[in-house]
PyMOL CGO cylinders between C-alpha atoms (Angstrom):
from pymol import cmd
from pymol.cgo import CYLINDER

trace = [
    CYLINDER, 4.03, 50.16, -33.17, 6.00, 53.09, -33.18, 0.3, 1, 1, 1, 1, 1, 1,
    CYLINDER, 6.00, 53.09, -33.18, 7.00, 54.37, -29.76, 0.3, 1, 1, 1, 1, 1, 1,
    CYLINDER, 7.00, 54.37, -29.76, 7.36, 58.16, -30.29, 0.3, 1, 1, 1, 1, 1, 1,
    CYLINDER, 7.36, 58.16, -30.29, 6.94, 60.88, -32.99, 0.3, 1, 1, 1, 1, 1, 1,
    CYLINDER, 6.94, 60.88, -32.99, 9.36, 63.50, -33.52, 0.3, 1, 1, 1, 1, 1, 1,
    CYLINDER, 9.36, 63.50, -33.52, 9.06, 66.45, -35.94, 0.3, 1, 1, 1, 1, 1, 1,
    CYLINDER, 9.06, 66.45, -35.94, 12.05, 68.08, -37.70, 0.3, 1, 1, 1, 1, 1, 1,
    CYLINDER, 12.05, 68.08, -37.70, 12.43, 70.53, -40.50, 0.3, 1, 1, 1, 1, 1, 1,
    CYLINDER, 12.43, 70.53, -40.50, 14.39, 69.41, -43.59, 0.3, 1, 1, 1, 1, 1, 1,
    CYLINDER, 14.39, 69.41, -43.59, 17.15, 71.68, -42.45, 0.3, 1, 1, 1, 1, 1, 1,
    CYLINDER, 17.15, 71.68, -42.45, 17.35, 70.10, -38.98, 0.3, 1, 1, 1, 1, 1, 1,
    CYLINDER, 17.35, 70.10, -38.98, 17.36, 66.68, -40.46, 0.3, 1, 1, 1, 1, 1, 1,
    CYLINDER, 17.36, 66.68, -40.46, 19.99, 67.29, -42.82, 0.3, 1, 1, 1, 1, 1, 1,
    CYLINDER, 19.99, 67.29, -42.82, 22.34, 68.99, -40.14, 0.3, 1, 1, 1, 1, 1, 1,
    CYLINDER, 22.34, 68.99, -40.14, 21.53, 66.43, -37.48, 0.3, 1, 1, 1, 1, 1, 1,
    CYLINDER, 21.53, 66.43, -37.48, 20.98, 63.13, -39.57, 0.3, 1, 1, 1, 1, 1, 1,
    CYLINDER, 20.98, 63.13, -39.57, 22.74, 60.97, -37.08, 0.3, 1, 1, 1, 1, 1, 1,
    CYLINDER, 22.74, 60.97, -37.08, 20.61, 62.09, -34.24, 0.3, 1, 1, 1, 1, 1, 1,
    CYLINDER, 20.61, 62.09, -34.24, 17.40, 61.32, -36.08, 0.3, 1, 1, 1, 1, 1, 1,
    CYLINDER, 17.40, 61.32, -36.08, 18.73, 57.94, -37.53, 0.3, 1, 1, 1, 1, 1, 1,
    CYLINDER, 18.73, 57.94, -37.53, 19.52, 56.93, -33.82, 0.3, 1, 1, 1, 1, 1, 1,
    CYLINDER, 19.52, 56.93, -33.82, 15.87, 57.81, -33.10, 0.3, 1, 1, 1, 1, 1, 1,
    CYLINDER, 15.87, 57.81, -33.10, 14.58, 55.71, -35.81, 0.3, 1, 1, 1, 1, 1, 1,
    CYLINDER, 14.58, 55.71, -35.81, 16.90, 52.91, -35.10, 0.3, 1, 1, 1, 1, 1, 1,
    CYLINDER, 16.90, 52.91, -35.10, 15.29, 53.10, -31.54, 0.3, 1, 1, 1, 1, 1, 1,
    CYLINDER, 15.29, 53.10, -31.54, 11.77, 52.44, -32.96, 0.3, 1, 1, 1, 1, 1, 1,
    CYLINDER, 11.77, 52.44, -32.96, 10.68, 56.30, -33.24, 0.3, 1, 1, 1, 1, 1, 1,
    CYLINDER, 10.68, 56.30, -33.24, 9.15, 57.89, -36.20, 0.3, 1, 1, 1, 1, 1, 1,
    CYLINDER, 9.15, 57.89, -36.20, 10.46, 61.22, -37.48, 0.3, 1, 1, 1, 1, 1, 1,
    CYLINDER, 10.46, 61.22, -37.48, 8.17, 63.49, -39.46, 0.3, 1, 1, 1, 1, 1, 1,
    CYLINDER, 8.17, 63.49, -39.46, 10.23, 65.87, -41.88, 0.3, 1, 1, 1, 1, 1, 1,
    CYLINDER, 10.23, 65.87, -41.88, 8.55, 69.32, -42.59, 0.3, 1, 1, 1, 1, 1, 1,
    CYLINDER, 8.55, 69.32, -42.59, 9.56, 72.07, -45.12, 0.3, 1, 1, 1, 1, 1, 1,
    CYLINDER, 9.56, 72.07, -45.12, 7.87, 75.40, -44.61, 0.3, 1, 1, 1, 1, 1, 1,
    CYLINDER, 7.87, 75.40, -44.61, 5.68, 73.92, -41.83, 0.3, 1, 1, 1, 1, 1, 1,
    CYLINDER, 5.68, 73.92, -41.83, 4.16, 71.41, -44.06, 0.3, 1, 1, 1, 1, 1, 1,
    CYLINDER, 4.16, 71.41, -44.06, 4.94, 67.70, -43.94, 0.3, 1, 1, 1, 1, 1, 1,
    CYLINDER, 4.94, 67.70, -43.94, 6.95, 66.31, -46.75, 0.3, 1, 1, 1, 1, 1, 1,
    CYLINDER, 6.95, 66.31, -46.75, 7.90, 62.82, -45.59, 0.3, 1, 1, 1, 1, 1, 1,
    CYLINDER, 7.90, 62.82, -45.59, 8.36, 60.55, -42.85, 0.3, 1, 1, 1, 1, 1, 1,
    CYLINDER, 8.36, 60.55, -42.85, 11.58, 58.58, -41.48, 0.3, 1, 1, 1, 1, 1, 1,
    CYLINDER, 11.58, 58.58, -41.48, 10.18, 55.34, -39.94, 0.3, 1, 1, 1, 1, 1, 1,
    CYLINDER, 10.18, 55.34, -39.94, 11.69, 52.08, -38.63, 0.3, 1, 1, 1, 1, 1, 1,
    CYLINDER, 11.69, 52.08, -38.63, 11.64, 49.18, -41.19, 0.3, 1, 1, 1, 1, 1, 1,
    CYLINDER, 11.64, 49.18, -41.19, 9.11, 47.04, -39.18, 0.3, 1, 1, 1, 1, 1, 1,
    CYLINDER, 9.11, 47.04, -39.18, 6.70, 50.09, -39.21, 0.3, 1, 1, 1, 1, 1, 1,
    CYLINDER, 6.70, 50.09, -39.21, 7.32, 50.50, -43.12, 0.3, 1, 1, 1, 1, 1, 1,
    CYLINDER, 7.32, 50.50, -43.12, 6.35, 46.95, -43.71, 0.3, 1, 1, 1, 1, 1, 1,
    CYLINDER, 6.35, 46.95, -43.71, 3.30, 47.26, -41.48, 0.3, 1, 1, 1, 1, 1, 1,
    CYLINDER, 3.30, 47.26, -41.48, 2.23, 50.50, -43.37, 0.3, 1, 1, 1, 1, 1, 1,
    CYLINDER, 2.23, 50.50, -43.37, 2.59, 48.80, -46.78, 0.3, 1, 1, 1, 1, 1, 1,
    CYLINDER, 2.59, 48.80, -46.78, 0.63, 45.51, -45.67, 0.3, 1, 1, 1, 1, 1, 1,
    CYLINDER, 0.63, 45.51, -45.67, -2.16, 47.65, -44.06, 0.3, 1, 1, 1, 1, 1, 1,
    CYLINDER, -2.16, 47.65, -44.06, -2.40, 49.77, -47.32, 0.3, 1, 1, 1, 1, 1, 1,
    CYLINDER, -2.40, 49.77, -47.32, -2.79, 46.66, -49.45, 0.3, 1, 1, 1, 1, 1, 1,
    CYLINDER, -2.79, 46.66, -49.45, -5.44, 45.02, -47.37, 0.3, 1, 1, 1, 1, 1, 1,
    CYLINDER, -5.44, 45.02, -47.37, -8.84, 44.98, -49.10, 0.3, 1, 1, 1, 1, 1, 1,
    CYLINDER, -8.84, 44.98, -49.10, -7.12, 45.34, -52.66, 0.3, 1, 1, 1, 1, 1, 1,
    CYLINDER, -7.12, 45.34, -52.66, -7.89, 41.64, -53.30, 0.3, 1, 1, 1, 1, 1, 1,
    CYLINDER, -7.89, 41.64, -53.30, -11.77, 40.66, -53.30, 0.3, 1, 1, 1, 1, 1, 1,
    CYLINDER, -11.77, 40.66, -53.30, -12.85, 37.55, -51.35, 0.3, 1, 1, 1, 1, 1, 1,
    CYLINDER, -12.85, 37.55, -51.35, -10.48, 34.45, -51.60, 0.3, 1, 1, 1, 1, 1, 1,
    CYLINDER, -10.48, 34.45, -51.60, -8.68, 35.72, -54.86, 0.3, 1, 1, 1, 1, 1, 1,
    CYLINDER, -8.68, 35.72, -54.86, -5.09, 35.30, -55.09, 0.3, 1, 1, 1, 1, 1, 1,
    CYLINDER, -5.09, 35.30, -55.09, -2.63, 37.85, -56.83, 0.3, 1, 1, 1, 1, 1, 1,
    CYLINDER, -2.63, 37.85, -56.83, -2.56, 35.70, -59.92, 0.3, 1, 1, 1, 1, 1, 1,
    CYLINDER, -2.56, 35.70, -59.92, -6.50, 35.56, -60.15, 0.3, 1, 1, 1, 1, 1, 1,
    CYLINDER, -6.50, 35.56, -60.15, -6.64, 39.53, -59.62, 0.3, 1, 1, 1, 1, 1, 1,
    CYLINDER, -6.64, 39.53, -59.62, -4.05, 40.02, -62.40, 0.3, 1, 1, 1, 1, 1, 1,
    CYLINDER, -4.05, 40.02, -62.40, -5.80, 37.69, -64.71, 0.3, 1, 1, 1, 1, 1, 1,
    CYLINDER, -5.80, 37.69, -64.71, -9.15, 39.52, -64.17, 0.3, 1, 1, 1, 1, 1, 1,
    CYLINDER, -9.15, 39.52, -64.17, -7.58, 42.87, -64.86, 0.3, 1, 1, 1, 1, 1, 1,
    CYLINDER, -7.58, 42.87, -64.86, -6.21, 41.60, -67.87, 0.3, 1, 1, 1, 1, 1, 1,
    CYLINDER, -6.21, 41.60, -67.87, -9.31, 40.24, -69.17, 0.3, 1, 1, 1, 1, 1, 1,
    CYLINDER, -9.31, 40.24, -69.17, -11.10, 43.48, -68.35, 0.3, 1, 1, 1, 1, 1, 1,
    CYLINDER, -11.10, 43.48, -68.35, -8.40, 45.54, -70.12, 0.3, 1, 1, 1, 1, 1, 1,
    CYLINDER, -8.40, 45.54, -70.12, -8.65, 43.54, -73.51, 0.3, 1, 1, 1, 1, 1, 1,
    CYLINDER, -8.65, 43.54, -73.51, -12.15, 42.56, -73.05, 0.3, 1, 1, 1, 1, 1, 1,
    CYLINDER, -12.15, 42.56, -73.05, -11.58, 38.81, -73.19, 0.3, 1, 1, 1, 1, 1, 1,
    CYLINDER, -11.58, 38.81, -73.19, -14.58, 36.74, -72.66, 0.3, 1, 1, 1, 1, 1, 1,
    CYLINDER, -14.58, 36.74, -72.66, -14.91, 33.22, -71.82, 0.3, 1, 1, 1, 1, 1, 1,
]
cmd.load_cgo(trace, "trace")
């Protein structure tokens, strides 16, 4: 899990990239803002992989495999019946 979260403006990030890179290497997350709105996040690799796998959870139904899900989508798209 991410140790700390730091917020930096896009300008601060640009001017102090090395500092923020060191924070991320140390396990911290950096939120980048522009005009006070979040535009992105700079996260450690392990956290990024975790976010990706968490976002994919539940996409496949039941015990389906990726191949079965793909085949089902193609059948629906091209109206293929058995």
